[in-house]
C-alpha positions as CSV (number, residue, x, y, z in Angstrom):
1,X,-2.5,-41.8,-7.2
2,X,-0.5,-40.4,-4.3
3,X,3.0,-39.1,-3.8
4,X,5.3,-36.4,-4.7
5,X,3.5,-36.3,-8.5
6,X,4.7,-34.0,-10.5
7,X,1.6,-32.7,-12.6
8,X,0.6,-30.1,-15.9
9,X,-0.5,-27.3,-13.9
10,X,-2.2,-26.1,-17.2
11,X,-4.8,-28.9,-17.9
12,X,-7.9,-27.2,-18.4
13,X,-11.5,-29.5,-16.7
14,X,-12.7,-32.2,-18.6
15,X,-15.8,-31.2,-20.7
16,X,-15.6,-27.7,-18.6
17,X,-12.3,-26.1,-19.1
18,X,-13.3,-24.3,-15.9
19,X,-10.5,-24.4,-13.1
20,X,-10.9,-23.8,-9.1
21,X,-8.9,-22.9,-6.6
22,X,-9.5,-23.8,-3.0
23,X,-7.6,-22.2,-0.3
24,X,-7.7,-23.8,3.2
25,X,-5.2,-22.5,6.4
26,X,-6.1,-24.3,9.5
27,X,-6.3,-28.3,8.3
28,X,-4.5,-30.8,5.1
29,X,-6.6,-31.9,2.6
30,X,-7.6,-34.9,2.1
31,X,-7.7,-34.9,6.0
32,X,-10.8,-31.9,6.1
33,X,-13.1,-34.6,4.9
34,X,-15.7,-31.4,4.0
35,X,-12.8,-30.0,1.5
36,X,-12.7,-32.9,0.6
37,X,-15.8,-33.5,-0.7
38,X,-16.3,-30.6,-2.5
39,X,-13.0,-31.1,-4.1
40,X,-14.1,-34.7,-5.5
41,X,-17.8,-33.3,-6.5
42,X,-16.6,-30.0,-8.0
43,X,-14.1,-33.3,-9.9
44,X,-17.3,-35.3,-10.8
45,X,-18.7,-32.2,-12.4
46,X,-16.0,-31.5,-14.3
47,X,-14.0,-29.2,-12.7
48,X,-10.3,-28.9,-12.8
49,X,-9.3,-28.8,-8.9
50,X,-6.4,-27.4,-7.3
51,X,-6.3,-27.1,-3.4
52,X,-3.5,-25.1,-1.3
53,X,-3.3,-26.1,2.5
54,X,-0.7,-26.8,5.1
55,X,0.7,-30.0,5.3
56,X,0.1,-32.7,8.1
57,X,2.3,-33.8,11.2
58,X,1.7,-37.4,10.2
59,X,-0.5,-37.6,7.0
60,X,-0.6,-35.2,4.1
61,X,2.8,-34.5,4.2
62,X,4.3,-34.3,0.9
63,X,4.8,-30.6,-0.6
64,X,2.8,-31.7,-3.8
65,X,0.6,-34.4,-4.7
66,X,-2.4,-35.3,-7.0
67,X,-5.0,-37.6,-5.4
68,X,-7.9,-38.8,-7.5
69,X,-7.7,-36.2,-9.8
70,X,-6.8,-33.5,-7.2
71,X,-4.5,-31.3,-7.4
72,X,-3.4,-30.5,-4.0
73,X,0.4,-27.9,-3.1
74,X,0.8,-27.8,0.6
75,X,3.2,-25.5,2.3
76,X,5.0,-25.9,6.0
77,X,3.2,-24.3,8.5
78,X,4.0,-24.5,12.0
79,X,0.8,-23.7,14.6
80,X,0.6,-20.7,16.5
81,X,2.2,-20.5,20.3
82,X,2.5,-18.3,22.6
83,X,-0.8,-15.6,22.2
84,X,-1.5,-12.6,19.2
85,X,2.0,-12.5,18.4
86,X,2.3,-16.6,17.9
87,X,-1.0,-16.5,15.2
88,X,0.6,-13.4,13.7
89,X,3.3,-15.6,13.1
90,X,1.3,-18.6,11.9
91,X,-0.8,-16.1,9.6
92,X,1.7,-14.2,8.0
93,X,3.4,-17.2,6.9
94,X,-0.1,-18.9,5.8
95,X,-0.8,-16.1,3.3
96,X,2.6,-15.6,1.9
97,X,3.0,-19.4,1.2
98,X,-0.7,-19.3,-0.2
99,X,0.0,-16.3,-2.6
100,X,3.5,-18.3,-3.6
101,X,2.0,-21.7,-4.6
102,X,-1.7,-19.3,-6.7
103,X,1.3,-17.6,-8.4
104,X,2.6,-21.9,-9.2
105,X,-0.9,-22.5,-10.1
106,X,-2.0,-20.0,-12.2
107,X,-5.5,-18.4,-13.7
108,X,-8.4,-19.9,-12.4
109,X,-12.2,-19.8,-12.7
110,X,-13.5,-19.8,-9.5
111,X,-11.3,-19.0,-5.9
112,X,-12.8,-21.0,-3.3
113,X,-11.8,-19.5,0.3
114,X,-12.6,-21.5,3.4
115,X,-12.3,-20.2,7.0
116,X,-11.2,-19.4,9.4
117,X,-9.0,-17.8,9.4
118,X,-10.9,-14.8,7.9
119,X,-7.5,-13.6,6.4
120,X,-8.1,-15.6,2.8
121,X,-9.9,-12.7,1.3
122,X,-6.4,-11.3,0.7
123,X,-5.0,-13.7,-1.7
124,X,-8.7,-14.2,-3.5
125,X,-9.0,-10.2,-4.0
126,X,-5.7,-10.5,-5.6
127,X,-6.6,-13.9,-8.2
128,X,-10.6,-11.9,-8.3
129,X,-8.3,-9.2,-9.9
130,X,-7.1,-11.7,-12.6
131,X,-10.4,-12.0,-13.3
132,X,-11.8,-14.9,-10.8
133,X,-15.0,-15.2,-9.2
134,X,-15.2,-15.8,-5.5
135,X,-16.9,-18.1,-3.0
136,X,-16.2,-17.8,0.9
137,X,-16.7,-21.0,2.4
138,X,-17.7,-20.0,6.4
139,X,-16.6,-22.8,8.3
140,X,-16.6,-21.0,11.6
141,X,-17.9,-17.8,12.6
142,X,-14.8,-16.4,13.3
143,X,-15.6,-13.7,16.2
144,X,-17.7,-16.3,17.9
145,X,-14.8,-18.7,18.1
146,X,-13.0,-15.6,19.2
147,X,-15.5,-15.2,22.4
148,X,-15.6,-18.6,23.0
149,X,-12.1,-19.8,22.7
150,X,-10.3,-16.7,24.5
151,X,-13.1,-15.6,27.1
152,X,-11.6,-11.6,26.5
153,X,-14.7,-10.4,25.8
154,X,-15.2,-7.9,22.8
155,X,-11.6,-5.8,23.1
156,X,-9.7,-4.7,20.6
157,X,-8.8,-8.2,18.9
158,X,-12.7,-9.2,18.4
159,X,-13.2,-5.9,16.9
160,X,-10.6,-6.3,14.2
161,X,-11.6,-10.6,13.5
162,X,-15.4,-8.3,13.1
163,X,-13.7,-6.4,10.6
164,X,-11.7,-8.6,8.7
165,X,-14.9,-11.0,8.2
166,X,-16.9,-7.8,7.4
167,X,-14.3,-7.3,4.5
168,X,-14.3,-11.2,3.7
169,X,-18.3,-10.9,3.3
170,X,-17.7,-7.6,1.4
171,X,-15.0,-9.3,-1.0
172,X,-17.4,-12.2,-2.0
173,X,-19.2,-12.7,-4.4
174,X,-21.0,-16.1,-3.2
175,X,-20.9,-17.5,0.4
176,X,-21.4,-21.1,1.6
177,X,-22.7,-21.7,5.0
178,X,-22.9,-24.8,6.6
179,X,-26.6,-24.3,8.4
180,X,-29.2,-21.9,8.2
181,X,-28.0,-20.2,11.4
182,X,-24.8,-19.1,9.4
183,X,-26.8,-18.1,6.4
184,X,-28.8,-16.1,9.1
185,X,-25.2,-14.5,9.4
186,X,-24.8,-14.1,6.5
187,X,-27.3,-12.2,5.3
188,X,-27.6,-9.7,9.1
189,X,-24.2,-9.2,9.5
190,X,-22.5,-9.4,6.7
191,X,-24.9,-7.5,4.1
192,X,-25.4,-10.4,1.8
193,X,-28.5,-10.8,-0.6
194,X,-30.7,-14.7,0.2
195,X,-29.6,-15.5,-3.5
196,X,-26.2,-14.8,-2.8
197,X,-25.8,-17.1,-0.1
198,X,-25.9,-21.5,-0.5
199,X,-26.4,-23.3,2.5
200,X,-23.6,-26.2,2.1
201,X,-24.5,-28.9,5.0
202,X,-21.2,-30.8,6.1
203,X,-22.0,-34.5,5.9
204,X,-19.9,-37.4,6.8
205,X,-18.6,-39.8,4.3
206,X,-20.9,-42.7,4.8
207,X,-18.3,-45.4,3.0
208,X,-16.3,-44.4,5.9
209,X,-18.8,-45.2,8.9
210,X,-19.9,-48.6,8.1
211,X,-20.8,-50.7,11.2
212,X,-18.6,-53.9,12.0
213,X,-19.8,-56.5,14.6
214,X,-18.9,-55.1,18.1
215,X,-16.2,-56.7,20.0
216,X,-16.7,-56.5,23.8
217,X,-13.3,-56.5,24.9
218,X,-13.4,-53.0,23.9
219,X,-14.8,-52.4,26.9
220,X,-12.5,-53.2,29.3
221,X,-14.3,-55.8,31.3
222,X,-17.7,-53.5,31.9
223,X,-20.9,-53.9,30.4
224,X,-21.3,-50.3,28.7
225,X,-18.8,-48.5,26.0
226,X,-19.3,-44.6,26.2
227,X,-17.9,-42.8,23.2
228,X,-16.4,-39.1,22.0
229,X,-14.6,-38.3,18.9
230,X,-13.6,-35.1,18.2
231,X,-11.3,-32.1,18.5
232,X,-10.2,-31.7,22.0
233,X,-10.0,-28.1,22.2
234,X,-11.2,-25.2,25.3
235,X,-14.4,-25.3,23.6
236,X,-15.6,-28.5,22.8
237,X,-16.1,-29.3,26.3
238,X,-14.4,-32.3,27.2
239,X,-14.1,-31.2,30.4
240,X,-18.1,-30.8,30.7
241,X,-18.2,-34.5,29.8
242,X,-15.2,-35.9,32.1
243,X,-17.2,-34.0,35.3
244,X,-20.3,-35.2,33.9
245,X,-18.7,-39.1,34.1
246,X,-17.1,-38.1,37.9
247,X,-21.1,-36.8,38.7
248,X,-22.3,-40.6,37.0
249,X,-19.7,-42.7,39.4
250,X,-20.2,-40.5,42.3
251,X,-23.8,-39.2,42.3
252,X,-25.9,-41.8,40.6
253,X,-23.0,-45.1,41.7
254,X,-22.4,-46.1,38.3
255,X,-19.3,-48.0,37.6
256,X,-20.1,-50.4,34.9
257,X,-19.3,-48.6,31.8
258,X,-15.5,-47.8,30.5
259,X,-15.4,-44.7,28.2
260,X,-12.8,-43.7,25.3
261,X,-11.8,-40.4,23.9
262,X,-11.0,-40.6,20.3
263,X,-9.5,-37.6,19.1
264,X,-6.9,-34.8,19.6
265,X,-6.5,-31.2,19.5
266,X,-4.5,-28.5,22.2
267,X,-6.1,-29.5,25.3
268,X,-5.5,-33.1,24.6
269,X,-2.7,-33.1,28.0
270,X,-5.1,-30.7,29.9
271,X,-7.7,-33.2,29.8
272,X,-6.0,-36.3,30.2
273,X,-4.8,-34.4,33.4
274,X,-8.0,-33.8,34.1
275,X,-9.2,-37.3,34.4
276,X,-6.6,-37.8,36.4
277,X,-7.1,-35.5,39.2
278,X,-10.8,-36.8,39.0
279,X,-9.7,-40.2,39.9
280,X,-11.2,-41.5,36.5
281,X,-7.9,-42.7,35.0
282,X,-9.0,-46.1,35.6
283,X,-12.2,-45.4,33.3
284,X,-11.4,-43.2,31.1
285,X,-9.0,-43.9,27.8
286,X,-7.9,-41.3,25.2
287,X,-6.3,-42.7,21.9
288,X,-5.5,-39.2,20.7
289,X,-5.9,-39.7,16.7
290,X,-6.7,-43.3,15.1
291,X,-7.0,-45.0,12.2
292,X,-10.5,-44.9,10.6
293,X,-10.7,-48.6,11.0
294,X,-10.0,-48.4,14.6
295,X,-12.5,-45.7,14.9
296,X,-15.4,-47.4,13.1
297,X,-14.6,-50.3,16.1
298,X,-15.0,-48.2,18.8
299,X,-18.6,-46.3,17.7
300,X,-19.8,-50.0,16.6
301,X,-19.2,-51.4,19.7
302,X,-20.4,-47.9,22.0
303,X,-23.5,-47.9,24.2
304,X,-23.7,-43.9,24.1
305,X,-22.1,-41.3,22.1
306,X,-21.1,-38.1,24.1
307,X,-21.7,-34.8,22.2
308,X,-20.6,-32.3,25.6
309,X,-20.1,-28.8,23.6
310,X,-21.2,-26.3,25.8
311,X,-23.4,-23.4,25.0
312,X,-21.7,-20.5,24.5
313,X,-22.0,-17.9,21.2
314,X,-20.0,-20.1,19.1
315,X,-21.5,-23.8,19.8
316,X,-25.2,-23.0,20.1
317,X,-25.3,-21.9,16.2
318,X,-23.1,-24.7,14.9
319,X,-23.3,-28.4,13.4
320,X,-21.1,-30.3,15.1
321,X,-19.4,-33.0,12.7
322,X,-19.3,-35.7,15.3
323,X,-23.3,-35.5,15.8
324,X,-24.0,-36.7,12.5
325,X,-20.9,-39.2,12.6
326,X,-22.8,-41.0,15.6
327,X,-26.0,-40.7,13.7
328,X,-24.0,-42.7,10.5
329,X,-22.8,-45.0,12.6
330,X,-26.1,-45.5,14.2
331,X,-25.1,-44.6,17.8
332,X,-27.7,-43.4,20.5
333,X,-26.0,-39.6,21.5
334,X,-26.2,-37.1,25.2
335,X,-25.8,-33.3,24.4
336,X,-26.6,-30.2,25.7
337,X,-29.7,-28.1,24.1
338,X,-28.4,-26.4,22.0
339,X,-30.0,-25.0,18.8
340,X,-27.9,-26.4,15.8
341,X,-27.5,-30.0,17.9
342,X,-31.5,-30.0,18.0
343,X,-31.7,-29.6,13.6
344,X,-29.1,-32.5,13.3
345,X,-30.5,-34.7,15.5
346,X,-33.5,-34.4,15.9
347,X,-34.9,-37.3,18.2
348,X,-31.8,-39.1,17.4
349,X,-30.4,-37.6,20.9
350,X,-30.8,-36.8,23.9
351,X,-30.5,-33.1,25.2
352,X,-29.3,-31.9,28.7
353,X,-30.4,-28.5,29.7
354,X,-27.0,-26.1,28.7
355,X,-23.7,-26.9,30.6
356,X,-25.7,-29.1,33.5
357,X,-23.1,-31.8,33.9
358,X,-25.4,-33.7,36.4
359,X,-28.9,-33.4,34.2
360,X,-26.1,-34.9,31.2
361,X,-25.1,-38.2,33.5
362,X,-28.2,-38.4,34.5
363,X,-29.1,-39.1,30.4
364,X,-26.5,-41.1,30.5
365,X,-27.9,-43.1,33.0
366,X,-31.5,-43.7,31.3
367,X,-30.0,-44.8,27.8
368,X,-27.4,-46.8,29.3
369,X,-30.7,-49.1,31.4
370,X,-32.7,-48.9,28.1
371,X,-31.6,-50.6,24.8
372,X,-34.4,-50.6,22.8
373,X,-34.6,-46.7,23.0
374,X,-30.6,-46.9,22.1
375,X,-31.7,-49.3,19.2
376,X,-34.6,-46.6,18.1
377,X,-32.4,-43.4,18.0
378,X,-29.6,-45.2,15.9
379,X,-32.0,-45.8,13.4
380,X,-33.9,-42.4,13.5
381,X,-29.8,-40.6,13.1
382,X,-29.3,-43.3,10.2
383,X,-32.1,-42.3,8.3
384,X,-31.7,-38.3,8.9
385,X,-27.4,-38.8,7.8
386,X,-28.8,-41.2,4.5
387,X,-32.2,-38.6,3.5
388,X,-32.5,-35.1,4.6
389,X,-29.0,-34.6,5.6
390,X,-26.8,-36.4,3.1
391,X,-24.4,-35.5,1.1
392,X,-26.8,-35.3,-2.1
393,X,-28.1,-32.2,-1.2
394,X,-25.3,-30.3,0.0
395,X,-23.7,-31.6,-3.9
396,X,-26.6,-29.9,-5.5
397,X,-26.0,-26.7,-3.4
398,X,-22.8,-26.4,-3.8
399,X,-23.1,-26.9,-8.1
400,X,-26.0,-24.2,-7.6
401,X,-23.7,-21.8,-5.8
402,X,-20.9,-22.4,-8.4
403,X,-23.2,-21.9,-11.2
404,X,-24.1,-18.1,-9.6
405,X,-20.8,-17.3,-9.0
406,X,-20.0,-18.1,-12.5
407,X,-22.8,-16.1,-14.1
408,X,-24.4,-18.6,-16.5
409,X,-23.3,-21.3,-17.1
410,X,-21.0,-24.2,-14.9
411,X,-21.0,-27.6,-15.1
412,X,-23.7,-29.9,-13.0
413,X,-22.0,-33.8,-14.2
414,X,-18.9,-35.0,-16.0
415,X,-18.9,-32.7,-19.3
416,X,-22.6,-31.4,-19.5
417,X,-23.6,-28.3,-18.5
418,X,-26.5,-26.2,-18.0
419,X,-27.6,-22.4,-18.4
420,X,-28.3,-20.6,-15.3
421,X,-29.8,-17.2,-14.9
422,X,-27.3,-14.7,-14.7
423,X,-26.2,-13.3,-11.2
424,X,-27.9,-10.3,-10.0
425,X,-25.6,-7.5,-10.3
426,X,-24.7,-5.9,-6.8
């Protein structure tokens, strides 16, 4: 049920009477797919789940909603502009609204805070003093994000975000990491014991990514379609992809392709302008955010998908959602050679040396000329996403993390609970 629906905030979970509160600042829910999968996993395990998050601009706009049994409380938030002062305003507003809405939700057994930013430990500490356990869900390494996004070096603000990360690690009872690289950071830099850090990988919602028959008209009269899906921020490499496409045309003489870039972000306008400057406007299409049905149409028609994230301190150790989504759709991928890109995609991708746009273009050419190789890579990707990288495995890890946070009992299926060993003392 969706809408401005009132609900009883004191209701307990079915069969467990446990309550979880998930805090999110940088995306609305259920638009944040990872958070939504966590919500529904916990709901199915018998938890009553509340979420506090910002309102979206075009979707997730209701201040209060109950969707599929998950209770969502949203607040208005204006994204930061104008440098550090803008971020202070954004984060200050988000913290105030989070505490306000957490008071409304009332007592919870677990507070589950998702970064960025590494500031949600503050309301989490307030809830801990009222008996909650704190699960820190580390979506990003914020110090690496700062270095990669702003190119300011290890300045005063960098030291400040490092200090906030340390405080968050220290406050948490359990840490969720999106991959083994993040888990290593939590233990090495955060001082957490191995049994306190659980890898809960993000995984595509398979039901959202079901291929449909290709539509040749999406290729705009060209034999091949290239596709990029994802956020367009300063660290996401869309500029690398565009320069690689210019080399594909100018150095390899290939004009037999149309490219579509699906997504939005604070670098969107700059990327459209860069495309114009490179003379690519006739061959490159920017769609912005589009409905899932249209996204699936483009991916089902694409011959090659692009993952142009450059190597930097963040990207090398981060799992890219777009790579997993390309794999779910059975598409061949060109990526730069990043540590976690190889962990995710394996042989479902080919890898150019880090940040080498000419080699990136060369690999596109090789795949365009080898449909059998593309089909083989697509099958490998689908097998990986439905097997070792499936959300089923992440569900088990998430529920194990909640068991560790709760100490001795936690639901593992609706209406059922199992004994676990008590959490080691700290």
